[in-house]
VOBA-1610 file (N, C-alpha, C; in pm, whole numbers, padded with zeros to 5 digits, always signed):
BEGIN
Unk+16584-04192+06346Unk+16541-04086+06263Unk+16421-04135+06161Unk+16300-04093+06198Unk+16207-04124+06076Unk+16103-04046+06028Unk+16105-04081+05942Unk+15984-03980+05817Unk+15883-04015+05836Unk+15777-03935+05864Unk+15654-03994+05836Unk+15537-04047+05714Unk+15622-04013+05604Unk+15576-04091+05485Unk+15604-04216+05513Unk+15722-04259+05582Unk+15768-04394+05599Unk+15687-04479+05726Unk+15688-04391+05770Unk+15542-04447+05962Unk+15467-04459+05884Unk+15384-04410+05827Unk+15230-04382+05795Unk+15241-04534+05690Unk+15340-04542+05625Unk+15351-04684+05480Unk+15369-04795+05587Unk+15409-04808+05699Unk+15422-04924+05772Unk+15318-04977+05848Unk+15241-04859+05889Unk+15139-04864+05986Unk+15162-04784+06120Unk+14983-04694+06148Unk+15046-04627+06253Unk+14938-04663+06344Unk+14954-04763+06480Unk+14838-04791+06543Unk+14790-04658+06682Unk+14904-04593+06686Unk+14920-04451+06821Unk+14817-04344+06773Unk+14718-04348+06824Unk+14612-04241+06820Unk+14495-04306+06735Unk+14469-04434+06701Unk+14401-04518+06683Unk+14268-04471+06749Unk+14120-04460+06718Unk+14057-04461+06848Unk+13987-04590+06843Unk+13987-04608+07045Unk+13879-04712+07029Unk+13789-04730+07032Unk+13655-04836+07047Unk+13550-04783+07011Unk+13498-04730+07117Unk+13339-04700+07085Unk+13307-04570+07206Unk+13240-04715+07248Unk+13220-04635+07404Unk+13184-04770+07494Unk+13020-04735+07470Unk+12960-04622+07433Unk+12841-04596+07427Unk+12801-04477+07312Unk+12671-04479+07242Unk+12685-04388+07120Unk+12681-04225+07179Unk+12624-04234+07297Unk+12673-04074+07354Unk+12843-04027+07376Unk+12875-04086+07372Unk+13026-04111+07385Unk+13093-04023+07254Unk+13030-04124+07164Unk+13078-04081+07009Unk+13029-03932+06977Unk+12882-03915+07068Unk+12831-03802+06978Unk+12898-03671+07061Unk+12956-03718+07163Unk+13019-03610+07275Unk+13181-03553+07214Unk+13190-03682+07143Unk+13367-03704+07064Unk+13448-03731+07168Unk+13400-03811+07281Unk+13445-03834+07410Unk+13547-03947+07401Unk+13663-03974+07337Unk+13701-04082+07260Unk+13901-04131+07309Unk+13835-04277+07352Unk+13971-04359+07408Unk+14057-04336+07266Unk+14175-04304+07291Unk+14266-04332+07211Unk+14396-04411+07197Unk+14455-04439+07145Unk+14557-04547+07165Unk+14695-04468+07121Unk+14838-04492+07239Unk+14917-04385+07226Unk+14903-04217+07312Unk+14755-04256+07387Unk+14714-04133+07492Unk+14681-04151+07588Unk+14711-04048+07699Unk+14649-04081+07825Unk+14497-04057+07832Unk+14448-04066+07897Unk+14258-04008+07925Unk+14238-04074+08054Unk+14198-03989+08122Unk+14172-03967+08277Unk+13981-03972+08317Unk+13940-04060+08417Unk+13813-04060+08473Unk+13814-04024+08608Unk+13763-03927+08647Unk+13829-03808+08785Unk+13637-03823+08870Unk+13647-03839+08983Unk+13563-03836+09060Unk+13550-03827+09215Unk+13519-03741+09311Unk+13498-03801+09424Unk+13470-03911+09488Unk+13538-03977+09640Unk+13489-04080+09630Unk+13362-04130+09653Unk+13260-04245+09605Unk+13146-04304+09598Unk+13065-04254+09455Unk+13154-04204+09386Unk+13092-04161+09248Unk+13118-04258+09145Unk+13120-04342+09170Unk+13112-04506+09086Unk+13223-04475+08961Unk+13329-04492+09033Unk+13420-04471+08896Unk+13484-04614+08871Unk+13472-04690+08999Unk+13544-04823+08921Unk+13426-04842+08819Unk+13256-04892+08871Unk+13211-04917+08818Unk+13192-04871+08638Unk+13206-04774+08654Unk+13191-04705+08519Unk+13313-04778+08375Unk+13396-04738+08523Unk+13566-04839+08406Unk+13511-04919+08358Unk+13464-05017+08457Unk+13424-05142+08423Unk+13356-05186+08295Unk+13249-05087+08352Unk+13162-05089+08238Unk+13224-05071+08060Unk+13291-04963+08099Unk+13366-04912+07924Unk+13445-05045+07864Unk+13519-05117+07980Unk+13621-05173+07943Unk+13492-05329+07875Unk+13395-05325+07915Unk+13301-05458+07909Unk+13233-05394+07760Unk+13209-05296+07755Unk+13190-05220+07648Unk+13228-05258+07515Unk+13387-05174+07503Unk+13427-05188+07419Unk+13447-05320+07392Unk+13483-05410+07443Unk+13474-05599+07378Unk+13623-05621+07358Unk+13592-05803+07331Unk+13730-05854+07264Unk+13819-05792+07155Unk+13747-05691+07104Unk+13843-05658+07002Unk+13976-05517+07051Unk+13965-05534+07204Unk+14025-05420+07260Unk+14107-05492+07390Unk+14219-05574+07379Unk+14289-05667+07475Unk+14321-05588+07566Unk+14310-05591+07672Unk+14330-05480+07810Unk+14375-05563+07924Unk+14496-05475+07999Unk+14505-05468+08125Unk+14470-05397+08178Unk+14434-05482+08325Unk+14353-05332+08412Unk+14427-05411+08552Unk+14459-05275+08584Unk+14536-05255+08697Unk+14461-05246+08842Unk+14394-05314+08938Unk+14286-05327+09013Unk+14363-05260+09091Unk+14402-05142+09161Unk+14483-05162+09326Unk+14418-05102+09414Unk+14215-05073+09397Unk+14194-05024+09437Unk+14096-05067+09495Unk+14054-05175+09410Unk+13963-05350+09447Unk+14071-05451+09426Unk+13961-05521+09508Unk+14077-05688+09518Unk+13974-05784+09432Unk+14061-05882+09442Unk+13987-05963+09248Unk+13870-06026+09322Unk+13835-06080+09470Unk+13697-06097+09490Unk+13612-05970+09448Unk+13603-05871+09515Unk+13568-05794+09463Unk+13520-05750+09310Unk+13614-05750+09212Unk+13605-05717+09072Unk+13518-05851+09041Unk+13584-05976+09101Unk+13489-06117+09034Unk+13316-06097+09024Unk+13295-06029+09185Unk+13116-06028+09203Unk+13110-05890+09142Unk+13143-05773+09128Unk+13080-05673+09022Unk+13092-05700+08879Unk+13230-05764+08827Unk+13178-05841+08685Unk+13067-05946+08690Unk+13064-05989+08775Unk+12942-06098+08750Unk+12837-06061+08765Unk+12778-05925+08850Unk+12635-05845+08831Unk+12618-05819+08740Unk+12747-05684+08692Unk+12744-05655+08534Unk+12707-05750+08447Unk+12761-05834+08399Unk+12736-05972+08331Unk+12610-06037+08308Unk+12565-06039+08429Unk+12453-06108+08455Unk+12317-06069+08523Unk+12320-05929+08589Unk+12230-05862+08618Unk+12141-05942+08747Unk+12252-05984+08817Unk+12224-06000+08993Unk+12260-05952+09094Unk+12200-05895+09170Unk+12265-05802+09271Unk+12396-05879+09336Unk+12469-05802+09381Unk+12653-05809+09466Unk+12646-05920+09519Unk+12497-05911+09625Unk+12495-06004+09741Unk+12468-06119+09676Unk+12400-06157+09560Unk+12414-06289+09493Unk+12514-06326+09448Unk+12599-06214+09359Unk+12679-06259+09298Unk+12822-06265+09397Unk+12829-06214+09489Unk+12978-06259+09603Unk+12920-06417+09647Unk+12824-06490+09649Unk+12813-06614+09716Unk+12864-06714+09618Unk+12831-06637+09470Unk+12886-06728+09384Unk+13057-06737+09364Unk+13114-06642+09389Unk+13241-06644+09391Unk+13284-06752+09518Unk+13216-06692+09631Unk+13311-06740+09745Unk+13240-06872+09775Unk+13175-06925+09701Unk+13118-07096+09670Unk+13199-07136+09521Unk+13251-07079+09494Unk+13360-07146+09342Unk+13222-07154+09264Unk+13126-07124+09270Unk+13034-07131+09137Unk+13068-07198+09018Unk+13046-07265+08939Unk+13078-07274+08817Unk+13026-07209+08712Unk+12911-07142+08761Unk+12833-07083+08675Unk+12893-06928+08673Unk+12993-06870+08786Unk+13069-06756+08745Unk+13163-06795+08703Unk+13232-06900+08685Unk+13360-06921+08615Unk+13304-06930+08451Unk+13179-06944+08413Unk+13127-06996+08281Unk+13090-06847+08235Unk+13032-06769+08320Unk+12984-06607+08305Unk+13142-06574+08301Unk+13206-06550+08373Unk+13305-06445+08349Unk+13432-06517+08238Unk+13382-06593+08154Unk+13474-06633+08066Unk+13465-06505+07935Unk+13338-06457+07928Unk+13301-06368+07859Unk+13409-06270+07855Unk+13480-06197+07996Unk+13592-06142+08016Unk+13736-06147+07977Unk+13780-06273+07904Unk+13856-06375+07958Unk+14007-06263+07830Unk+13958-06162+07801Unk+14042-06086+07693Unk+14122-05935+07807Unk+14063-05965+07867Unk+14125-05858+08018Unk+14237-05919+08110Unk+14303-05871+08133Unk+14416-05937+08217Unk+14412-05876+08290Unk+14421-05902+08423Unk+14406-05810+08562Unk+14542-05823+08669Unk+14561-05738+08729Unk+14692-05701+08820Unk+14612-05651+08945Unk+14620-05724+09049Unk+14567-05670+09166Unk+14713-05641+09264Unk+14777-05577+09203Unk+14891-05527+09312Unk+14836-05442+09347Unk+14871-05402+09537Unk+14798-05282+09602Unk+14868-05170+09567Unk+14959-05184+09550Unk+15069-05022+09499Unk+15231-05051+09434Unk+15101-05080+09281Unk+15190-05113+09180Unk+15271-04987+09141Unk+15449-05024+09103Unk+15509-04932+09030Unk+15528-04936+08905Unk+15574-04866+08819Unk+15541-04819+08699Unk+15628-04945+08607Unk+15733-04977+08683Unk+15821-05100+08655Unk+15747-05228+08651Unk+15632-05223+08725Unk+15549-05380+08731Unk+15429-05347+08632Unk+15386-05197+08597Unk+15308-05268+08483Unk+15380-05264+08341Unk+15515-05180+08340Unk+15609-05226+08234Unk+15603-05427+08188Unk+15649-05483+08288Unk+15656-05625+08280Unk+15524-05689+08293Unk+15428-05624+08327Unk+15310-05717+08345Unk+15278-05658+08172Unk+15283-05569+08107Unk+15276-05548+08013Unk+15368-05621+07864Unk+15515-05650+07912Unk+15608-05741+07844Unk+15537-05885+07834Unk+15471-05938+07978Unk+15415-06054+08011Unk+15328-06044+07913Unk+15211-05947+07866Unk+15088-05966+07783Unk+15135-06022+07633Unk+15266-05898+07562Unk+15334-05943+07488Unk+15369-06108+07466Unk+15454-06118+07523Unk+15510-06274+07513Unk+15381-06372+07495Unk+15257-06349+07537Unk+15201-06444+07540Unk+15090-06403+07421Unk+15065-06320+07367Unk+14946-06242+07302Unk+14997-06192+07177Unk+15195-06183+07169Unk+15197-06096+07038Unk+15186-05971+07005Unk+15113-05886+07110Unk+15099-05762+07093Unk+15070-05668+07267Unk+15164-05612+07274Unk+15037-05502+07356Unk+14921-05470+07366Unk+14901-05445+07507Unk+14756-05464+07516Unk+14687-05316+07453Unk+14615-05330+07388Unk+14554-05205+07345Unk+14483-05130+07443Unk+14481-05111+07551Unk+14380-05019+07685Unk+14474-05124+07777Unk+14497-04971+07871Unk+14567-05034+07985Unk+14489-04916+08105Unk+14438-04974+08192Unk+14351-04941+08306Unk+14455-04920+08415Unk+14446-04776+08525Unk+14541-04784+08585Unk+14409-04749+08745Unk+14337-04823+08791Unk+14247-04795+08883Unk+14281-04841+09056Unk+14379-04722+09102Unk+14346-04580+09074Unk+14506-04509+09102Unk+14487-04412+09044Unk+14619-04342+09009Unk+14687-04313+09145Unk+14653-04282+09268Unk+14652-04215+09387Unk+14771-04354+09454Unk+14701-04473+09405Unk+14792-04620+09450Unk+14904-04614+09443Unk+14964-04588+09314Unk+15102-04596+09194Unk+15223-04572+09286Unk+15282-04689+09328Unk+15421-04649+09397Unk+15487-04574+09343Unk+15566-04476+09326Unk+15618-04358+09250Unk+15683-04316+09352Unk+15814-04299+09333Unk+15916-04227+09381Unk+15885-04062+09375Unk+15861-04036+09452Unk+15880-03848+09474Unk+15731-03837+09418Unk+15649-03893+09438Unk+15444-03857+09409Unk+15421-03824+09557Unk+15361-03714+09529Unk+15258-03631+09669Unk+15113-03602+09568Unk+15069-03524+09656Unk+14927-03468+09598Unk+14892-03418+09503Unk+15002-03311+09534Unk+15012-03184+09438Unk+15068-03231+09311Unk+15209-03362+09282Unk+15272-03309+09190Unk+15313-03443+09128Unk+15206-03482+09002Unk+15180-03577+08929Unk+15235-03601+08795Unk+15360-03457+08759Unk+15409-03440+08655Unk+15461-03555+08590Unk+15581-03584+08727Unk+15683-03676+08646Unk+15621-03811+08619Unk+15521-03837+08714Unk+15438-03995+08660Unk+15352-03977+08550Unk+15286-03866+08517Unk+15230-03894+08392Unk+15300-03854+08302Unk+15419-03832+08274Unk+15549-03839+08213Unk+15566-04002+08169Unk+15578-04075+08295Unk+15632-04186+08215Unk+15500-04284+08147Unk+15372-04261+08194Unk+15237-04313+08137Unk+15226-04242+07983Unk+15310-04138+07976Unk+15307-04082+07833Unk+15414-04154+07745Unk+15539-04204+07789Unk+15604-04323+07751Unk+15570-04458+07701Unk+15476-04475+07829Unk+15412-04605+07810Unk+15277-04624+07685Unk+15210-04519+07711Unk+15131-04498+07643Unk+15195-04511+07464Unk+15270-04446+07444Unk+15347-04437+07280Unk+15423-04542+07261Unk+15521-04607+07339Unk+15603-04722+07285Unk+15546-04830+07323Unk+15425-04872+07374Unk+15286-05000+07391Unk+15196-04935+07272Unk+15156-04816+07238Unk+15058-04811+07137Unk+14963-04833+07212Unk+14893-04849+07365Unk+14836-04839+07400Unk+14751-04764+07489Unk+14624-04729+07479Unk+14511-04588+07542Unk+14575-04654+07664Unk+14641-04522+07782Unk+14591-04586+07904Unk+14496-04514+07951Unk+14408-04512+08067Unk+14299-04478+08155Unk+14378-04490+08274Unk+14373-04324+08317Unk+14383-04369+08459Unk+14216-04304+08574Unk+14217-04394+08666Unk+14113-04387+08765Unk+14155-04242+08837Unk+14098-04194+08889Unk+14160-04085+08974Unk+14060-04020+09068Unk+14086-03910+09164Unk+13999-03860+09291Unk+14004-03733+09213Unk+13896-03604+09254Unk+13895-03506+09276Unk+13861-03454+09411Unk+13902-03381+09441Unk+13900-03339+09547Unk+13747-03319+09631Unk+13714-03294+09734Unk+13579-03283+09801Unk+13560-03163+09827Unk+13606-03063+09808Unk+13621-02912+09873Unk+13481-02857+09742Unk+13521-02920+09625Unk+13426-02850+09581Unk+13274-02933+09596Unk+13197-02833+09518Unk+13039-02890+09539Unk+12969-03004+09518Unk+12932-03042+09555Unk+12806-03156+09552Unk+12766-03189+09475Unk+12703-03261+09378Unk+12567-03281+09333Unk+12571-03240+09202Unk+12702-03261+09135Unk+12745-03220+08963Unk+12882-03279+08965Unk+12945-03311+08853Unk+13086-03304+08800Unk+13115-03220+08831Unk+13245-03220+08931Unk+13371-03185+08965Unk+13429-03053+08818Unk+13413-02949+08859Unk+13527-02890+08706Unk+13713-02921+08700Unk+13770-02937+08601Unk+13892-02959+08600Unk+13991-02907+08677Unk+13940-02848+08741Unk+14021-02758+08891Unk+14065-02853+08957Unk+13947-02954+08991Unk+13912-03086+09136Unk+13941-03147+09094Unk+14053-03196+08959Unk+14151-03271+08961Unk+14252-03296+09048Unk+14316-03387+09199Unk+14405-03415+09242Unk+14548-03385+09207Unk+14681-03304+09176Unk+14738-03332+09131Unk+14762-03250+09023Unk+14879-03166+08952Unk+14941-03110+08893Unk+14977-03133+08767Unk+14899-03290+08734Unk+14945-03334+08582Unk+14841-03296+08475Unk+14744-03229+08499Unk+14662-03243+08356Unk+14691-03180+08236Unk+14789-03157+08195Unk+14901-03091+08068Unk+14849-03240+07986Unk+14908-03353+08034Unk+14916-03430+07904Unk+14805-03565+07876Unk+14706-03563+07940Unk+14605-03663+07918Unk+14533-03573+07828Unk+14493-03668+07691Unk+14441-03587+07589Unk+14267-03574+07620Unk+14232-03658+07698Unk+14070-03680+07735Unk+14081-03692+07882Unk+14001-03608+07918Unk+13981-03590+08115Unk+13798-03576+08120Unk+13773-03678+08161Unk+13624-03666+08172Unk+13614-03693+08377Unk+13491-03644+08427Unk+13500-03617+08569Unk+13334-03681+08592Unk+13278-03743+08700Unk+13151-03781+08723Unk+13115-03716+08879Unk+13017-03721+08881Unk+12864-03728+08958Unk+12818-03852+08962Unk+12818-03910+09077Unk+12692-04066+09053Unk+12636-04075+09172Unk+12502-04093+09153Unk+12429-04044+09301Unk+12344-04216+09255Unk+12366-04302+09375Unk+12324-04457+09336Unk+12201-04465+09369Unk+12152-04374+09426Unk+12007-04334+09472Unk+11913-04284+09403Unk+11934-04192+09334Unk+11854-04144+09182Unk+11888-04243+09063Unk+11976-04334+09094Unk+12018-04384+08981Unk+12070-04340+08852Unk+12140-04264+08863Unk+12197-04178+08773Unk+12356-04180+08797Unk+12486-04147+08697Unk+12592-04113+08669Unk+12602-03956+08552Unk+12655-03820+08586Unk+12643-03729+08541Unk+12796-03711+08491Unk+12795-03708+08351Unk+12919-03713+08324Unk+13006-03617+08183Unk+13105-03506+08294Unk+13148-03393+08201Unk+13310-03421+08124Unk+13287-03329+08001Unk+13399-03407+07950Unk+13515-03274+07944Unk+13586-03271+08028Unk+13617-03104+08103Unk+13790-03083+08006Unk+13866-03192+07925Unk+13916-03194+07839Unk+13948-03254+07760Unk+13989-03249+07625Unk+13931-03289+07526Unk+14007-03241+07384Unk+14132-03326+07379Unk+14183-03232+07269Unk+14136-03284+07117Unk+14085-03356+07106Unk+13970-03416+07001Unk+13825-03330+06937Unk+13817-03267+07047Unk+13645-03227+07042Unk+13628-03132+07135Unk+13510-03107+07166Unk+13453-03029+07232Unk+13497-03056+07439Unk+13488-02936+07494Unk+13536-02946+07620Unk+13474-02871+07705Unk+13451-02861+07829Unk+13417-02730+07902Unk+13458-02730+08058Unk+13570-02712+08055Unk+13665-02694+08156Unk+13564-02690+08343Unk+13479-02587+08298Unk+13428-02585+08454Unk+13311-02662+08462Unk+13311-02764+08374Unk+13192-02898+08387Unk+13000-02823+08417Unk+13014-02735+08340Unk+12875-02714+08344Unk+12764-02733+08253Unk+12889-02838+08152Unk+12771-02906+08066Unk+12795-03034+08101Unk+12742-03204+08108Unk+12787-03277+08070Unk+12629-03407+08071Unk+12632-03472+08034Unk+12535-03595+07955Unk+12515-03686+08074Unk+12426-03726+08077Unk+12345-03811+08215Unk+12289-03987+08132Unk+12350-04099+08276Unk+12347-04200+08195Unk+12267-04293+08332Unk+12211-04368+08264Unk+12179-04455+08387Unk+12253-04542+08442Unk+12226-04564+08609Unk+12324-04638+08697Unk+12244-04730+08783Unk+12301-04889+08804Unk+12232-04990+08886Unk+12376-05000+08954Unk+12404-04908+09070Unk+12522-04959+09173Unk+12504-05111+09196Unk+12408-05155+09260Unk+12393-05289+09304Unk+12386-05397+09183Unk+12394-05375+09044Unk+12434-05430+08988Unk+12502-05417+08904Unk+12630-05321+08928Unk+12753-05277+08849Unk+12697-05256+08763Unk+12593-05231+08687Unk+12560-05182+08519Unk+12554-04981+08484Unk+12602-04948+08405Unk+12550-04867+08356Unk+12537-04821+08194Unk+12411-04782+08215Unk+12355-04797+08049Unk+12328-04629+07987Unk+12338-04653+07797Unk+12271-04534+07817Unk+12112-04498+07814Unk+12079-04381+07855Unk+11907-04334+07852Unk+11835-04422+07733Unk+11721-04433+07749Unk+11676-04517+07673Unk+11607-04394+07558Unk+11571-04491+07423Unk+11588-04407+07318Unk+11476-04289+07344Unk+11481-04170+07314Unk+11314-04086+07354Unk+11352-04027+07464Unk+11485-04070+07549Unk+11462-03966+07667Unk+11579-03873+07646Unk+11563-03716+07688Unk+11619-03611+07645Unk+11800-03662+07729Unk+11889-03642+07666Unk+12014-03612+07746Unk+12100-03529+07696Unk+12037-03395+07619Unk+12125-03330+07595Unk+12204-03257+07728Unk+12344-03196+07660Unk+12445-03140+07795Unk+12334-03030+07860Unk+12311-02989+07974Unk+12227-02927+08023Unk+12352-02820+08057Unk+12333-02709+08096Unk+12337-02612+08211Unk+12305-02633+08349Unk+12408-02614+08440Unk+12337-02662+08587Unk+12315-02519+08596Unk+12288-02499+08748Unk+12278-02352+08821Unk+12373-02293+08849Unk+12411-02196+08816Unk+12524-02131+08880Unk+12546-01961+08880Unk+12587-01921+08950Unk+12558-01759+08949Unk+12680-01669+08985Unk+12777-01794+08916Unk+12970-01684+08942Unk+12897-01564+08826Unk+13059-01514+08826Unk+13067-01466+08720Unk+13042-01449+08562Unk+13120-01622+08583Unk+13184-01686+08445Unk+13029-01763+08365Unk+12940-01704+08435Unk+12760-01760+08348Unk+12708-01625+08307Unk+12707-01652+08188Unk+12675-01541+08116Unk+12490-01482+08155Unk+12429-01392+08149Unk+12343-01306+08255Unk+12238-01426+08159Unk+12229-01424+08018Unk+12104-01476+07991Unk+12138-01616+07993Unk+12180-01708+08102Unk+12215-01832+08112Unk+12176-01881+08286Unk+12173-01699+08279Unk+12140-01778+08463Unk+11972-01766+08494Unk+11915-01833+08607Unk+11806-01851+08655Unk+11748-01738+08719Unk+11681-01688+08750Unk+11617-01633+08820Unk+11523-01633+08913Unk+11542-01703+09043Unk+11464-01761+09106Unk+11347-01638+09176Unk+11426-01541+09178Unk+11309-01443+09266Unk+11199-01321+09169Unk+11183-01358+09024Unk+11139-01283+08946Unk+11035-01329+08936Unk+10957-01251+08886Unk+10749-01266+08885Unk+10794-01388+08763Unk+10673-01462+08769Unk+10639-01547+08659Unk+10627-01517+08517
//
């Protein structure tokens, strides 16, 4: 048994916020925290992995990280990371990786604080073992643990509609290791395209435990990603995803960036005509000018 007084006296890392990847995240109080679960979710092709990779890079070496990449192999993540670091297209960086170009190795050294696991269907036990190996080498558990993608975790009894037990496992991992666990996940494709899906679109029944949940809609043609904070225990949230902020995105170079200074990035209300939208916020497309 413990008292809070003594616990605080010896130092508490759980709950400690990780650095905001961009100022707009801080403005929306979308903060990743050690000891907690966060989730980034979106439909296929919404640039979830691109966004996650940029977040990890932007947090920097002060946040030692394990990245469980079950959805993308080492070749793909190496070429994407090179694109992100150098601004070159993936066509160019794939050649660097294929040819074992020394330039690629030099550039990728910037990300040495990220340790990778490319097991295609990792178990929770495997993730624990990787964290223990990390601690053996570095003297501490990783401050950030990324699972990309949740649906490929090999877990007894997991199904599309029941993630509760798995979420409990990740909650224990986050607390015992004092690591921020970020899960990359899918949303249902049955919801309206063109804007971030609501919280109800997230596949599975495990939304109770994450303290932060973001949904994405990425459009590579327009070069943007819309991000909605659909759950936030420490700040404002909008479960319906009717408000969101926008970031620039270049999928070919695996880059996500905040909008230039002076360009509007206020949360906006997308057009909806349901009963949940106040009359004053509906758009009358047929009224007189």
